[in-house]
N, C-alpha and C positions, 0 to 999 in steps of 0.2 A: 392283558393289553396295556401298554404304557401310555400315559398322557404325554403330549408333546406340544411344543410351540414352534413357530417358524421364525427363522432369523430373517429380518428384513434386509434387503440388499444382496441376498445370495442369488446365485444363478439358478433360479427356479426354487420351488418350495423344498427346503431341506429340513427334515425333522430332527430336533435335538431334544434330549431329556430336559424336563423343567427342574426348577430348584425345589429342594425340600425345605421345610420351614426352618430347620436348624442349620442347614447348609448355607442359606443366604446370610446368616449371622456369623459365619466362620471368620470373615475378615475382622470383625469387631473382637472376637475372642483372641485372635493373634495380636491385635493392637493392645488389648488389655494386658496380655502377657508381656508385651514390650513395655508398657507403662510401668508395670511392677518391676521389670528388670532395670529400667532406667532409674526408677526411684531408689532401688537398692544400690546401684552404681553411684548415684549422687551422694548417698549417705556414706559410702565407703570413701569417696574422694574428699568429702567435707571432713570426715573423721581424720583421715590421713594428713590433711593439709592444715586443719585449724584446731583440732581437739587435743593435740599432744600436750599443750600447756593448760588444759582445762580439766585434768584429772578424769578423763574418760578412757577407760581401759578397753583392750581388745575384747575381753569377755563381755563387757557392757555392749560393745558394738554387735557382737554375734548373738547374744541372748536377750538383749533388751531392745536396742535401737532397730536392728534389721527386722525382727518379727513384728514389733509394734508398728514400725514404719510400713510394713506390708499391709497391715490391717488399715492403717490410715489411708494408704494409697487405694486400697480396695473400696473403702467408703467414699473417697472422693471420686473415683472412677465411675461410681454409680451415677453421680451427677454429670460429670464431664462427658460421659458416653451417651447421655440421653438424646441430645440433638441428632447425632448421626444415627442412633437407633431409630428415631422417628423416620428418617429418610429411608433406611433399609426396610422399615416396615411398610411404608406407603407405596414405594415404587413397584409397579407390576412386574411379573416374571418376564414378560416379553421384552420390556425395556432393560431389565437387569442383565439378561443373557445376551443382548445384542452386542455387536462389536463396539459400538459407541458407548453403550452403557457400561461394559466391562472396563473400558479405558477411563471413563469418567469416574467410576468408583475406585479404580486403582489410583487415580490422581488424588481423590479425596483421602484415601488411606495414606498416601505419601505425604500429603499436607499435614495430616494429623500426626504422623511420625515426626515430621520436621518440627512441628509445634512442640512436641514432647522434648526433643533434644534442645531446642532453642530456650525453652523455659528452664531446663536443667542447667544450661550454661549461665543464664541470667541469675539463677539461684546461687551459683558458685560465686559470682561477682558480688551479689548482694550480701552473702554471708561474709565475704572478705571485708566488706565495708562496715557491716553492722553486727556481725557475730550472731545472726538470727535469720530465720526464714522470713519470707515476705510478711510485713507487718504494717502498722500505721504509717511508717515512713514511706513504704511503697505506695500506699494510697495517696499520701500527700504529694509525692512526686508525680503521680499520674495527673494531678490537678494542674501542674505547671509544666506542660510538655516542652515548651520552648527551651527553658533552662536545662531540663533533665535530658532531653534528647541531645541537645548540644553538648552537655557534659559527657554523655555516653560516647558520642562520636569523637570527642577530643581525647577521651581517656582510653577507650578500648578499640582494638582493630575490628570494628563492626563488619566492614565489607569482607575482610579476610575470613572472619568467623562464619559469616553467613554463607560464603561460597563453600567453605570447608564442610559445613553442616549439609548444604545442598548435595555436595558430592557424596557424603556419607549416606544420606537418605536415598539418593538414587541407587547407590550400590546395594543397600539393604533391600530397597524396593525390587530391584532386579532379582536378587537371590530369593526373595519371598513372594515373587509375583504370583505364583500359583496359589499361595496361601492367602494373599491379600485380595485376590479376585473372588467374587461370589462363587461358591462351589456348585457344580452341576451334578444333580442327582437324578435318579430314575423316577422319583415321585414328585408331583407338583407341590409347591409350598402351600398354596391355598391361603386366601386372605384370613380365613377364620383361624387356621392353625398358627400362622405367624402372629396374629393378633394376641393369642394366648401368651406367647413368649414375650411380646412387647408389654402386655398388661402386667406380667410378672415383674418386668423391669420397672415399670411405673410404681408398682406396689412397693418395691424395694426403696425407691426414691422417697415415697411418702413415709415409710417406716423410718428411714434414716433421718429425714427432716424433722420428724416428731420426737425422735429419741436420742439423737447424737449431736453433740456440740463439737466444734473444731478442736477443743482441748480435752475431749472426753477420755482419751487414752493417755493423757499425761499422768504419770504415776509416781514420780520421784521428786526429790528436792533439788536435783541438779538441773539447772536451767538449760545447760548446753545439751545434756542427754535428751531432754524433751524437745529442744529445737531440732536436733538431728533426726529424731523419730517423727517429727511433724511432717505434714504435707504442705508444701509451699503454696499452691493455688488455694487449698482449703483455708490456710491462714490469711491469705490475701482477701478472699471473699468475706471471711469473718471480720477482718479489720474494716473492710468497706461498709459492712452493715452496721458496725458500731463506731463509725468515725466521729460521730457527734452524739454522745450519750446523754440521756436524762439521768442524772446521778441517782435520784431516789428510786428509779425503776430497777437499777442494776447493782447498786452498792449498799452496803450496810448503812442503816440510818438510826438516829436516836430521836426522841421527842424533841422538837425544835427548841423549846425553851431551855432544855437541859444542854443541848449542843451549844447554844449561844453562851450559856453560863460557864461551860467548861473552857471555851475559847477565851472568853473575857478574863477568867481567873488566870489562865496561863499567860496571856499577853500582859496582864497587870504586873507580872514579875519584872517587866522592863522599866517600871517606875512611872510611866505616863498615866494619866487619869482618864476615866470614862465619864460620859454624861449619865443622865438618869434613864435613858431608854435601854432596857435590858437586851433588846435585839440589835442594838447598834454596836459596831466594832470601831467606831471613830474614837480616837484618843486625842487628848490634848497634850502636846509636847511643849513644855515651858521653855522660855528663853534661858540661855546660860550666859552669865556675865563674862566667863572666860572664853567664849566662842570666838571664832575668826571673823564673824560678821558676813556681810554680803560679798563673798568672793565668787569669782567665776568657778563653774564646775564642769569638767570635761570627763566623760566616761568613755574610755576606749574599750570596746567589746571586741575581743579577738576571736576569730573563727577557729574552733577546734584546738585551742591552745592549752592542752591538758598539762597538769602539774607533772605528769610522768616524764615530760620532755625538758623540764626547766631545772637548770643547775641550782638555783636557790632552794629548790625542793628536793635536792639530793641526787639529781641525774648527773652522771659524770662524763657525758659525751660531748660537752662543750657546745651545745646547740644554741644556747641563749645568752651569750656574753653581754648583750645590751640590757636585757631585762635584769640579769644578775647584778650589773652595775647600778641600775636604777634602784634595785631592791635595797641596796646599802644606803640609799638616800631617803628612803621612805618607810612607811609602816607596812610590813609584810605579814599577811595573815597565814599562819602556818597550816591551818586546817580549814580550808575553804571548799565549799561544795556547790556544784550546779544543782538546780532543781530538776533538770531533765536532760535529755540527750538530743534536743533539737534547738536550733537558733531561736525559734519563737518562744520556747520555754525560758531561755535565758533572758530574752528581752522583756517578757511579761514580768518576770521576777524583779529585774533591775528597775524597770520603768514604773511598776505599780506596786511593788512589794506584795505580790499576790500569790496565793498557793497554786500549785500546778494541778488543778482539778482535772479529772479524767473526762474524755480521752483526748480532746482537742484544746489547744491553747486559746485563751480569750482573744488573742490577737487575730485569730481566724474565725471567731464566732460573731454572728450578728449581734448588734447592740453594744459593741466594744467602744463606741464613742461616748459612753456614759460612765467610764471608769475614772476614779480619782487616781491620777498619776503623780509621780514625783514632779513632772513638768508643770502640772497645774498648781501644785503646792508652791513651787518657786515662782511661777507666773504671778501668783497673788502677792509675792514679795517684790515684784517689779522686774523679774528676769525675762530676758528673751530666751525662748526654748527652741531647740532644733534637733533634727535627726539627720545625720549624714551617713550615706550608704554608698559603697562602691559599685553596687549593681543597680538593677532596676527595681525600685521598691514595690512594684506590683507583686513581686514574688512573695509568697507567704503572707500577703495582705498587709505588709508592713506599712506602706504609705498610708493606706486607709486608716489603720489603727492610730498611727502617730498624728496624722493630719486631723483626724476626728477628735483628738484629745488636745488640740491646740499647738502642736509642734509645727514649726516651719520645716519643710522637707527639702533636702538637697541631695539628689541621688546622681546616678551616672549621666543623666540627661544634662546636668549642669557642669559636668567635668569636661572642659574643652581640651581637645588634643592630648589625650592620655598617651603616655609613652608605651604602654602595654595594656592589653586587655584579653580576657578569654570569655567564655560563655557566662561565667558567674559575675564578672565585673572588671573594673580597672585594677591595675596593680595597687597594692597598699601604698606605695610611694606616691602615686598620683592622688589617691584619696587623701593622704595626709597633707600633700601640698595644697590641695583644694581646701582642706580644713584650716590650714594656717591663713590662707587668704580670706576665708569666711570669717574667722575670728578677728582678723584685722579690721574687717568692715564692722563687725559687731562692737569692737572696742571703740571705734570712732563714734558710734551712736551714744556712748556714754552710759549704757545700761549694763548691769552684770548679765552674763549669759550662762545658760545651762545647755549642754549639748551631749548627745549620745552618738558616738561613731561606731559603725558596724563594718568590719573588714571582711574581705572575701578570699584573699589569695591562698590561705592555708587550706586548700580544698582540692580534691580531684578536679581537673586533670593534672594538677601540680605543674603548671607551666608558668615561667617567670621571665622577667627581663634579663637580657644578656649582660655578661660582664661582672657578675657579683660572685665574689670568692666563696667557694663551697656550695653554690646554688646553681646547678645545671639548669639550662633553659627548660628542659623536660626530661622526665625519666628519673628524677631524684626522689620521688615518693614523699612520704610524710616527713622524713627528716629534712628534706629540702624545703618543704612547706614551713616547718617550724623555723629553720634558719632564716628564710626570707621574711617571715613575719617579724622575727626578732630584729633583723637588719632594718626593716622599715620603721619599727618602733624607735630604734636608736636614731635614725635619720630625722624622725619627727621631733624628738626631744632636742636634738642638737640644733635644729632650726628654730623651734619654739622659744628656746632660751634667748634668742636674739630679739624677741619681740616684747614690747612693754607689758602686754597683758599676762605674760608667763608668770611674773612674780606675784600676780594677784589671783592665781588660779590653783584650785585643788584638782588634781588629776587622779582618776581611778583607772587602773589597768586590770581587766578581768576577762576570762574566757566566757564565751557563750555556753560551751560544754567541752568535755574531753574529746579526743580524736575519735574514739569508738568505744562501744560497750563490749566488755568481755568478762567472763567469770561465770561460776556455777549458780550464784544466788539469783533469785527472781529480780532483785534490785541490787546489782553488783556495785557496792559503794565505792570501791577504788576507781571505778570508771567515771565517777562524778567529781573526783578531786581536781580542782582547778587553781591556778594562780590568782591571787588577789593582792593588789598593791595600791595603797593610797600614797600619793606623792605630791608634796607641796613644799619644796625647799625654802627654808626661811620661815615657814608657817607651821609645819608639822614636823616634830622631831623624829628622826629615824628610830626604828625599833621593830619588834616582832610581837604578834598577837597570837596566843595559843588557844583562845576561846573558839570552839567550833562555830563556824560562820557560814551562812547561806547567802546566795545571791539576793534573797528576799531582805537580808539585813543591810544591804549596801545603802539604800536610800535613808533609813533612819540613822545609820551610823554616820554618814556624811553630814546629814542635817544636825546631828549632835555636835560634830566638829564645828559647824558654822555657828551653832548656838542660837538659831532663829526659832521663834515661837511659831507653832503651826498646829493645825488639826487635820488628821487624816486617818482613814481606816487601814493603815498599814499592818500587815501580818508579821513584819520583821521587827527586830530589836536593835537598839543602839548598843553594839557589841563593846565599844570602848568604855561604856559606862554600865556594863552588865554586872549585876550582883545578885542575880535571881536563881542561882543554882544551876541544875542541869538544863541545857538548851533543848528546844524542840525543833528539829530540822525536818523539812518536808521534801519528798522526792516523787518523781513520776517515771515509770518505765513502761512503755506500751500501754496496756490496760491496767497495770498495777500501780497503786499509789502507796506511800509508806511514810511513817514517822519514826525518826531516830531520837532516842532520849537516853543519854548515858550509855549503858551497856545493853539496852533493849531496842528491838526493832519491830514495829508493828506494820504488817503488810495487809492491805485491803485489795481484793480482787473482784472480778465479775461474779455474778450470781451470789452476791452478799458474802463471799468468802472472807475469812480473816484468820491470821496466824501471828504468833509471836516468836521471834527468834532472839537468841542471845548474840551479842556482838562483842568482838574482842579485837583489839589492834596489837599486833606483835611486831617487833623489829624485823625488818626484812633486808634484802641486799641493797647496796648503794644508799644506805641511810634512809630508805623508804620503808614506811610501815606497811604491814600486810593486814588486810581485813579478813576476819574469820566469822562465819555465821554458823550457829548450831540450833537445832530445834529446842524450844523452851516451853515450859508450861504456859498455857493460855492465860494471858494477863488482861483481864477484862477492862481494868482501868486505863491501861495504855491503849488498848483497842478502841475504847470509847473516846479517848482524847484524839486519836487519829481520825476517827469517824467524825468527830465534832469539827475538826479543822476543815476537812474536805466538804462536808455537808454544808457548813456555814459559808465557806467560800463560794460554793455553787449557788446558794441562796442569794448571797449578796450580788453576784453577777447577774443572775437571771431575773431577780425580783427588784432589786434596788439599784442596779447599775453601779455597783461598787460604792453605794451610799453617796452618790453625788447629790 
């Protein structure tokens, strides 16, 4: 005799078979198979679209990326499918087999399928921008939905994609409707029997949580192979959990006194002197008789203005005629590097000469109003200090950081009647026109001024004012962004030369970071190369500088040009007066941090991991050097020095507020 339940709403009591314990979970099994299939499709598309220049072969795709990726997707599905599994477990048979219940659960299955496809499309666009699965950048963007959602709407055909995905899911849902609806069996599911199945699922979640990390299956040295094999949602949740790390808990450490001694010894190569406190990084930089004195200083920080686009660095596409012209008038640093891949990393390095401690910039951390900045050093010399931004400075916490450290803030709210704007901010021309007016007012005050300008135009959605030769209003992509950024720089300097303060000003043009990160290395160094130019016609003779230089070095280098006496815990060096041998350059990428010294590269990662790589530059196409990394024997002294820099930087920020 078969057990049965009655369908409510039928014309009289009609007996139908109940659900078996396994049958009721059949839709989840179908969705799990769909999840694996979509994951494999995403990897194939990403490989075909982006990996051709990253030395990732078809064999690696078939025998490394796809199978490892399937395991990653399986492990992540254990977590993602737990909430619907709870629903499928708790709902009684009577409700599940009713007409309304079947329709409801079909709708839930369709929504899950839609979510899978939507995330897959988002992963494609994210990989296109950052050459990576979801990471800390995705977490940062989630914190600022206004700018990010606006950028997405202006850059991508969101409505069209959403409708297309809806049509696709409706079609698949119709074809799979019998499989996505709970199965009707001859035996009742029984709460006890289906609880055993659900308990097994919970046990898998517990085991996975206790034994597996998001990067557990990363197996090779090729970063792109690991990124393709990774699971995007898993990486996102891992990044969210580690968005603000306590360095000593996750990274390699040394005995504090030894770490301090190593950093002090390395910084001492720059020639400045330390005090008697062995834990202090504050150095005294003596005055120089041949210095320029109290000149105005303007730092123009250009969004995504990588060296790979600049003619003065070997590019032959003619994208930057204005910068190339200015480079012949100033000091061009041939080997300059960003410390990270985010705007806040560039700004922290430039404004505070501070190392890029993992995993979040000090600009976004609590307590960032206690940092010794370049602005404070110059304020003590009688300077007016300011931060000028084309967007709303609440983004990335920029206004709070600069205002908290004594800078006057002037952002989009003070730029009246801009000629053009998008979600990120006003056009660079409008920002620079505002800057000229702002500096006119400062010059009337009779005080020297120090100002950091942060541009926004060279950024998706790549929309620009009309009527500029070679720059379409939209649809021009990165090349148009670089052309427009260069055009605006040229306009700014043409106008600034007409003002009296120009002849008394030292200008710095530098990128916040390169346009995007790509390459097989954990910290792909060529993606960190940026233009750096110091320009002061009549004050600083033109020339080139071949000494490797970091954004961290800009403040002490310009201060060396001015020749002013000051004390600061800067981690950078005066590159123009460098006689200390090999330079120590610091880098951050996602959760990894690194130190480059000569031909060796030390990389520190989560779970106290550390490795040494050999580094070699060889001539490449278009007069551009190519970076090569190879495994090298473990160099404990180099690893210790890298550890000391990041450990000490973290200590100074969290305990001493940058030694204010």
